[in-house]
NUDOMAR-527298 format. One record per atom (N, C-alpha, C, O, CB): residue in three letters; x, y, z. Coordinates in steps of 0.001 Angstrom, whole numbers, padded with zeros to 6 digits, always signed. Glycine has a CB too. Layout:
<tortors>
alaXYZ;...
</tortors>
This chain:
<tortors>
met+091118+146092+089158;met+091574+146588+087880;met+092021+148044+087991;met+093054+148413+087433;met+090473+146445+086836;asn+091255+148882+088708;asn+091590+150282+088860;asn+092903+150464+089611;asn+093664+151385+089312;asn+090474+151009+089577;arg+093177+149593+090584;arg+094442+149674+091330;arg+095634+149384+090430;arg+096686+150008+090563;arg+094434+148694+092509;lys+095465+148438+089515;lys+096545+148109+088582;lys+096831+149297+087667;lys+097991+149606+087393;lys+096183+146860+087743;ile+095800+149950+087207;ile+095979+151125+086336;ile+096638+152253+087115;ile+097535+152919+086599;ile+094618+151599+085755;leu+096206+152473+088344;leu+096799+153503+089187;leu+098271+153204+089449;leu+099113+154095+089340;leu+096035+153616+090511;ala+098586+151967+089790;ala+099978+151578+090057;ala+100835+151763+088800;ala+101953+152272+088874;ala+100049+150104+090543;ala+100308+151350+087665;ala+101052+151508+086407;ala+101275+152983+086099;ala+102349+153364+085635;ala+100302+150829+085240;ser+100277+153807+086351;ser+100397+155252+086110;ser+101470+155870+086999;ser+102250+156708+086548;ser+099049+155952+086354;ile+101506+155461+088239;ile+102509+155982+089174;ile+103910+155575+088725;ile+104828+156394+088744;ile+102235+155472+090611;leu+104077+154331+088325;leu+105389+153863+087867;leu+105855+154611+086617;leu+107018+155004+086527;leu+105341+152362+087583;val+104964+154805+085668;val+105318+155526+084441;val+105684+156974+084769;val+106660+157505+084240;val+104148+155482+083422;ser+104907+157606+085637;ser+105206+158990+086031;ser+106559+159087+086709;ser+107326+160008+086428;ser+104119+159531+086963;ala+106863+158162+087588;ala+108156+158151+088282;ala+109305+157951+087306;ala+110361+158568+087449;ala+108181+157053+089348;ala+109103+157093+086318;ala+110157+156838+085329;ala+110482+158086+084535;ala+111648+158337+084230;ala+109742+155718+084381;phe+109473+158875+084195;phe+109712+160100+083439;phe+110257+161215+084314;phe+110997+162071+083828;phe+108437+160554+082770;ala+109912+161224+085579;ala+110374+162275+086484;ala+111804+162049+086953;ala+112502+163012+087269;ala+109455+162366+087682;ala+112253+160814+087004;ala+113587+160503+087538;ala+114709+161245+086827;ala+115566+161805+087511;ala+113840+159023+087444;pro+114760+161287+085491;pro+115853+162024+084852;pro+115859+163507+085209;pro+116927+164100+085357;pro+115766+161872+083353;ala+114690+164109+085349;ala+114624+165525+085701;ala+115151+165756+087107;ala+115850+166739+087352;ala+113188+166043+085585;val+114830+164877+088020;val+115303+165004+089388;val+116808+164767+089458;val+117502+165412+090243;val+114563+164023+090305;ala+117311+163854+088648;ala+118726+163504+088684;ala+119608+164597+088098;ala+120792+164666+088426;ala+118956+162213+087941;his+119063+165451+087243;his+119857+166488+086595;his+120209+167573+087597;his+119399+167928+088454;his+119102+167087+085395;his+121426+168099+087486;his+121862+169132+088422;his+121239+170478+088085;his+120697+170675+086998;his+123384+169245+088418;ser+121325+171395+089034;ser+120843+172751+088794;ser+121982+173563+088179;ser+123081+173055+087953;ser+120326+173414+090119;phe+121696+174810+087922;phe+122722+175702+087368;phe+123297+176604+088455;phe+123955+177602+088158;phe+122138+176555+086226;ala+123046+176251+089714;ala+123469+177084+090837;ala+124980+177209+090961;ala+125469+178164+091564;ala+122913+176531+092110;met+125721+176270+090407;met+127185+176326+090528;met+127812+177390+089634;met+128982+177732+089802;met+127781+174975+090192;phe+127035+177918+088679;phe+127546+178917+087743;phe+127124+180312+088189;phe+126004+180508+088661;phe+127045+178632+086309;asp+128028+181282+088037;asp+127718+182667+088375;asp+127058+183311+087162;asp+127734+183818+086267;asp+129005+183453+088807;gln+125729+183284+087147;gln+124998+183777+085987;gln+124917+185298+085942;gln+124313+185863+085031;gln+123610+183199+085977;glu+125517+185952+086911;glu+125622+187414+086887;glu+126883+187853+086149;glu+127017+189027+085802;glu+125622+187978+088321;lys+127802+186931+085906;lys+129067+187245+085231;lys+129179+186467+083932;lys+128764+185312+083843;lys+130268+186931+086144;thr+129739+187109+082942;thr+130064+186452+081682;thr+131506+186800+081360;thr+131882+187973+081352;thr+129089+186889+080521;ile+132317+185774+081094;ile+133698+186020+080697;ile+133934+185381+079331;ile+133274+184410+078959;ile+134700+185461+081758;thr+134880+185940+078602;thr+135250+185398+077298;thr+136699+184954+077360;thr+137574+185699+077801;thr+135034+186443+076162;leu+136937+183737+076915;leu+138273+183141+076927;leu+138691+182836+075498;leu+137886+182362+074696;leu+138309+181853+077800;lys+139951+183109+075182;lys+140477+182740+073867;lys+141589+181727+074095;lys+142490+181943+074906;lys+141000+184000+073068;gly+141511+180625+073368;gly+142516+179589+073527;gly+142442+178580+072403;gly+141857+178828+071348;gly+142355+178893+074861;thr+143052+177437+072657;thr+143029+176358+071670;thr+142296+175160+072259;thr+142412+174857+073446;thr+144471+175963+071236;val+141548+174498+071406;val+140781+173335+071838;val+141738+172220+072245;val+142644+171858+071494;val+139822+172855+070717;lys+141526+171688+073432;lys+142277+170522+073877;lys+141462+169260+073611;lys+141989+168237+073174;lys+142637+170636+075381;glu+140143+169362+073892;glu+139282+168181+073769;glu+137847+168641+073554;glu+137410+169644+074117;glu+139387+167267+075033;phe+137125+167892+072732;phe+135706+168150+072495;phe+134998+166822+072658;phe+135102+165948+071798;phe+135443+168783+071068;glu+134267+166666+073774;glu+133572+165412+074087;glu+132122+165506+073626;glu+131340+166290+074164;glu+133642+165101+075612;trp+131776+164712+072642;trp+130424+164699+072072;trp+129661+163546+072700;trp+129461+162510+072064;trp+130456+164569+070507;asn+129232+163721+073951;asn+128555+162675+074720;asn+127408+163263+075507;asn+127409+164452+075827;asn+129535+161967+075662;asn+126418+162427+075823;asn+125363+162804+076751;asn+125784+162393+078153;asn+126558+161441+078261;asn+124005+162150+076361;pro+125354+163014+079215;pro+124271+163987+079225;pro+124694+165393+078804;pro+123830+166226+078530;pro+123675+164042+080585;his+126003+165685+078743;his+126468+167000+078325;his+127653+166871+077395;his+128511+166007+077570;his+126836+167852+079534;val+127689+167747+076399;val+128876+167912+075566;val+129841+168772+076387;val+129423+169696+077085;val+128532+168577+074148;trp+131127+168459+076295;trp+132153+169230+077009;trp+133208+169718+076025;trp+133610+168992+075115;trp+132811+168376+078129;met+133650+170955+076219;met+134782+171469+075465;met+135833+171922+076483;met+135544+172670+077417;met+134353+172651+074502;arg+137040+171450+076273;arg+138162+171874+077118;arg+139120+172656+076243;arg+139510+172205+075166;arg+138882+170648+077797;ile+139497+173844+076722;ile+140429+174662+075958;ile+141613+175045+076831;ile+141514+175102+078057;ile+139732+175921+075407;met+142717+175301+076180;met+143916+175761+076861;met+144028+177263+076626;met+144059+177729+075487;met+145196+175000+076355;val+144089+178016+077739;val+144145+179474+077707;val+145470+179908+078334;val+145851+179412+079394;val+142919+180112+078462;met+146170+180833+077679;met+147450+181311+078199;met+147215+182228+079405;met+146497+183223+079313;met+148246+182059+077093;asp+147826+181878+080524;asp+147750+182694+081733;asp+148639+183916+081519;asp+149846+183778+081320;asp+148189+181880+083012;gln+148051+185108+081559;gln+148799+186337+081305;gln+149870+186588+082366;gln+150907+187179+082064;gln+147847+187521+081244;ala+149637+186152+083590;ala+150584+186394+084680;ala+151811+185494+084592;ala+152930+185948+084833;ala+149901+186191+086015;thr+151610+184214+084248;thr+152725+183255+084273;thr+153224+182862+082881;thr+154328+182336+082736;thr+152306+182012+085017;gly+152405+183121+081862;gly+152786+182706+080512;gly+152603+181210+080287;gly+153045+180675+079270;gly+154225+183086+080245;lys+151956+180537+081227;lys+151731+179105+081105;lys+150284+178836+080704;lys+149383+179582+081087;lys+152070+178387+082424;pro+150058+177760+079926;pro+148685+177448+079532;pro+147895+176837+080700;pro+148414+176032+081474;pro+148685+176485+078332;leu+146625+177248+080799;leu+145721+176724+081813;leu+144530+176086+081111;leu+144048+176603+080104;leu+145259+177844+082796;gln+144057+174963+081642;gln+142903+174294+081046;gln+141607+174823+081657;gln+141484+174957+082874;gln+143003+172768+081239;tyr+140646+175119+080782;tyr+139295+175501+081183;tyr+138326+174485+080588;tyr+138498+174042+079453;tyr+138947+176961+080717;ala+137307+174120+081364;ala+136297+173160+080908;ala+134946+173848+080817;ala+134493+174479+081772;ala+136220+171938+081859;met+134305+173721+079663;met+132992+174314+079439;met+131946+173223+079331;met+132059+172323+078498;met+132992+175187+078173;glu+130921+173303+080180;glu+129800+172375+080114;glu+128786+172937+079133;glu+128291+174052+079298;glu+129161+172147+081522;met+128487+172155+078118;met+127520+172563+077102;met+126211+171819+077345;met+126049+171171+078379;met+128062+172285+075665;gly+125287+171908+076411;gly+124027+171187+076522;gly+124204+169732+076123;gly+125323+169259+075926;gly+122955+171845+075658;ser+123098+169038+076007;ser+123127+167651+075537;ser+123546+167622+074071;ser+123641+168666+073426;ser+121739+166970+075725;val+123796+166425+073547;val+124120+166281+072125;val+122970+166842+071289;val+123212+167561+070318;val+124389+164785+071760;ala+121718+166525+071651;ala+120571+167026+070889;ala+120517+168552+070922;ala+120361+169189+069880;ala+119261+166440+071442;arg+120645+169144+072112;arg+120589+170605+072218;arg+121751+171232+071446;arg+121552+172217+070734;arg+120626+171050+073705;ser+122935+170689+071573;ser+124089+171247+070865;ser+123903+171150+069350;ser+124326+172037+068609;ser+125379+170522+071287;thr+123269+170072+068898;thr+122965+169928+067476;thr+121994+171017+067037;thr+122186+171625+065983;thr+122379+168531+067178;tyr+120957+171272+067827;tyr+120015+172343+067513;tyr+120728+173691+067432;tyr+120343+174555+066644;tyr+118898+172397+068565;asp+121757+173866+068241;asp+122500+175128+068264;asp+123578+175198+067183;asp+124346+176159+067132;asp+123135+175326+069624;gly+123637+174180+066320;gly+124541+174224+065169;gly+125810+173414+065290;gly+126568+173310+064326;gly+124908+175602+064910;trp+126062+172834+066463;trp+127285+172057+066660;trp+127179+170687+066001;trp+126091+170128+065860;trp+127581+171900+068153;lys+128338+170158+065602;lys+128459+168786+065113;lys+129632+168149+065843;lys+130462+168835+066439;lys+128659+168737+063548;arg+129679+166853+065784;arg+130764+166101+066435;arg+132142+166630+066023;arg+133083+166612+066817;arg+130656+164605+066089;asp+132251+167101+064771;asp+133543+167539+064247;asp+133626+169056+064038;asp+134432+169519+063232;asp+133823+166836+062942;ser+132808+169831+064749;ser+132844+171292+064604;ser+134197+171870+064996;ser+134668+172830+064386;ser+131750+171931+065451;val+134816+171289+066004;val+136159+171697+066421;val+136992+170449+066663;val+136469+169363+066914;val+136111+172592+067702;lys+138293+170636+066581;lys+139220+169537+066859;lys+140385+170089+067669;lys+140607+171299+067684;lys+139725+168864+065534;pro+141133+169216+068343;pro+142268+169694+069126;pro+143197+170578+068286;pro+143546+170249+067152;pro+143047+168507+069698;gly+143581+171705+068880;gly+144461+172654+068213;gly+143741+173827+067577;gly+144366+174845+067280;gly+145246+171952+067180;asp+142425+173704+067360;asp+141667+174813+066776;asp+141627+175995+067743;asp+141468+175817+068951;asp+140230+174364+066417;val+141773+177200+067198;val+141657+178413+068007;val+140175+178751+068143;val+139424+178712+067168;val+142455+179609+067368;val+139767+179083+069364;val+138361+179373+069638;val+138268+180449+070712;val+139113+180531+071604;val+137604+178092+070078;ser+137234+181264+070614;ser+136911+182249+071639;ser+135562+181822+072217;ser+134594+181668+071472;ser+136870+183735+071053;val+135487+181630+073533;val+134300+181080+074176;val+133822+182001+075295;val+134618+182448+076121;val+134588+179674+074726;ser+132524+182281+075317;ser+131923+183039+076418;ser+131218+182055+077345;ser+130527+181141+076896;ser+130922+184128+075885;ile+131406+182260+078648;ile+130838+181358+079652;ile+130341+182150+080859;ile+130748+183289+081087;ile+131883+180309+080094;his+129452+181519+081625;his+129178+181948+082993;his+130161+181128+083829;his+130063+179902+083854;his+127628+181717+083432;pro+131110+181780+084518;pro+132129+181027+085251;pro+131573+180296+086471;pro+130487+180609+086960;pro+133232+181957+085685;leu+132329+179329+086945;leu+131973+178623+088171;leu+132115+179572+089359;leu+133063+180355+089424;leu+132860+177362+088363;lys+131181+179499+090288;lys+131195+180381+091456;lys+132406+180150+092346;lys+132886+181079+092997;lys+129932+180190+092263;asp+132907+178909+092379;asp+134019+178607+093287;asp+135378+179027+092737;asp+136401+178809+093386;asp+134041+177133+093589;gly+135399+179626+091550;gly+136662+180101+090981;gly+137428+179064+090193;gly+138481+179371+089633;gly+137526+180605+092060;ser+136924+177840+090134;ser+137584+176810+089325;ser+137572+177247+087867;ser+136742+178060+087460;ser+136886+175423+089494;arg+138491+176705+087090;arg+138608+177093+085688;arg+137585+176339+084834;arg+137843+175236+084353;arg+140036+176828+085173;gly+136431+176959+084664;gly+135398+176362+083854;gly+134113+177134+083991;gly+134047+178145+084691;gly+135188+174915+084231;gly+133081+176644+083309;gly+131804+177311+083406;gly+130778+176750+082446;gly+131000+175744+081772;gly+131975+178766+083165;met+129640+177439+082408;met+128536+177064+081539;met+128711+177776+080205;met+128713+179005+080138;met+127162+177413+082187;tyr+128856+176992+079150;tyr+129025+177518+077801;tyr+127843+178389+077395;tyr+126687+178029+077620;tyr+129199+176376+076805;leu+128146+179543+076793;leu+127125+180446+076267;leu+127244+180633+074756;leu+126246+180574+074036;leu+127218+181794+076958;ser+128477+180859+074278;ser+128682+181078+072843;ser+130144+180844+072499;ser+131014+180811+073370;ser+128248+182510+072428;ala+130387+180683+071207;ala+131757+180472+070743;ala+131924+181071+069358;ala+130975+181173+068581;ala+132113+178967+070730;glu+133164+181466+069071;glu+133521+181918+067733;glu+134811+181224+067334;glu+135793+181233+068077;glu+133673+183473+067673;leu+134796+180618+066146;leu+135966+179929+065629;leu+136869+180911+064895;leu+136458+182031+064591;leu+135552+178779+064700;ala+138084+180499+064615;ala+139056+181357+063934;ala+138558+181813+062568;ala+138919+182896+062109;ala+140379+180626+063779;asp+137728+180993+061910;asp+137213+181358+060582;asp+136008+182289+060655;asp+135428+182630+059624;asp+136837+180107+059809;gly+135620+182709+061875;gly+134508+183625+062056;gly+133167+182950+062295;gly+132178+183628+062576;gly+134403+184498+060876;his+133115+181613+062187;his+131857+180893+062434;his+131472+181058+063899;his+132298+180878+064794;his+131989+179375+062064;lys+130189+181409+064135;lys+129709+181649+065499;lys+128645+180639+065883;lys+127827+180225+065062;lys+129156+183069+065634;phe+128673+180252+067153;phe+127686+179363+067750;phe+127103+180058+068972;phe+127814+180765+069685;phe+128314+177982+068130;gly+125807+179858+069216;gly+125174+180379+070417;gly+124644+179236+071242;gly+125022+178082+071040;gly+124051+181359+070069;arg+123765+179556+072176;arg+123144+178524+073005;arg+121693+178894+073246;arg+121369+180056+073489;arg+123900+178352+074352;thr+120825+177899+073178;thr+119409+178093+073450;thr+118986+177160+074571;thr+119771+176330+075029;thr+118559+177850+072180;gly+117752+177300+075007;gly+117196+176374+075983;gly+117035+176970+077358;gly+117354+178137+077584;gly+118049+175171+076074;pro+116535+176162+078280;pro+116210+176658+079618;pro+117425+177141+080411;pro+117279+177998+081282;pro+115516+175583+080392;ala+118602+176621+080136;ala+119797+177043+080876;ala+120080+178526+080682;ala+120627+179183+081567;ala+121010+176223+080438;val+119704+179048+079519;val+119976+180455+079223;val+118696+181253+078982;val+118754+182432+078631;val+120881+180563+078010;gly+117542+180612+079170;gly+116271+181302+079041;gly+115885+181679+077622;gly+115138+182636+077420;gly+116300+182511+079858;leu+116379+180943+076637;leu+116044+181204+075239;leu+115337+180004+074638;leu+115658+178866+074980;leu+117305+181543+074429;pro+114373+180237+073741;pro+113668+179106+073122;pro+114640+178202+072379;pro+115656+178651+071847;pro+112577+179609+072159;thr+114306+176929+072357;thr+115131+175953+071657;thr+115111+176224+070162;thr+114051+176438+069572;thr+114652+174525+071949;ala+116280+176213+069562;ala+116381+176383+068115;ala+115779+175173+067420;ala+115684+174097+068010;ala+117853+176585+067681;arg+115384+175341+066204;arg+114850+174247+065386;arg+115851+173942+064277;arg+116484+174840+063722;arg+113445+174613+064788;leu+115977+172657+063971;leu+116820+172273+062856;leu+116156+172717+061557;leu+114928+172756+061478;leu+117080+170745+062856;pro+116951+173053+060534;pro+116354+173430+059261;pro+115387+172338+058778;pro+115733+171157+058761;pro+117456+173685+058206;gly+114200+172739+058396;gly+113215+171798+057889;gly+112378+171122+058964;gly+111424+170419+058632;gly+113896+170765+057090;gln+112702+171310+060243;gln+111942+170672+061317;gln+110603+171388+061480;gln+110550+172614+061571;gln+112743+170688+062655;thr+109539+170620+061514;thr+108217+171197+061744;thr+107466+170351+062752;thr+107669+169139+062833;thr+107421+171307+060424;gly+106611+170982+063510;gly+105751+170292+064448;gly+106470+169587+065565;gly+107668+169318+065483;gly+104938+169329+063734;gly+105737+169291+066602;gly+106265+168547+067730;gly+107290+169349+068506;gly+107894+170284+067980;gly+106876+167256+067260;pro+107479+168977+069757;pro+108470+169704+070566;pro+109876+169305+070140;pro+110097+168164+069736;pro+108264+169423+072082;pro+110833+170234+070225;pro+112217+169885+069931;pro+112750+168935+070992;pro+112264+168929+072123;pro+113093+171147+069848;leu+113724+168152+070643;leu+114345+167236+071608;leu+115212+168014+072569;leu+115767+169052+072207;leu+115180+166156+070893;glu+115334+167532+073777;glu+116217+168158+074766;glu+117529+167447+074770;glu+118426+167810+075532;glu+115598+168144+076171;
</tortors>
């Protein structure tokens, strides 16, 4: 009987640990640098495991638009930070601060955004070392990740 309980405990522990092991680190982002990009939203993907925002930024040297991709938190984390599925739509003007990718690719880890109407969004959680925000009226229990 004790072996069955031990085996079941090991399986349950492994099941909960697997998602944490499968998640990538933040090593690909240069967390010593923060850049701000102003452009227009091309796409806003409201999906897990990460929300993605792609914006088109005008290249000052060539005058041509370049696409940048920002990796945000999960849908739950982004919701805690004030985002909704329809917070932005293609064509909206946005200013976004990110930790850029170390390899120089056009993208990075989302930190904050400001919309044309002045609405501001930030980011909380372990990726940026800030406590998770709580939804209005939420009490007790840990916030969802």
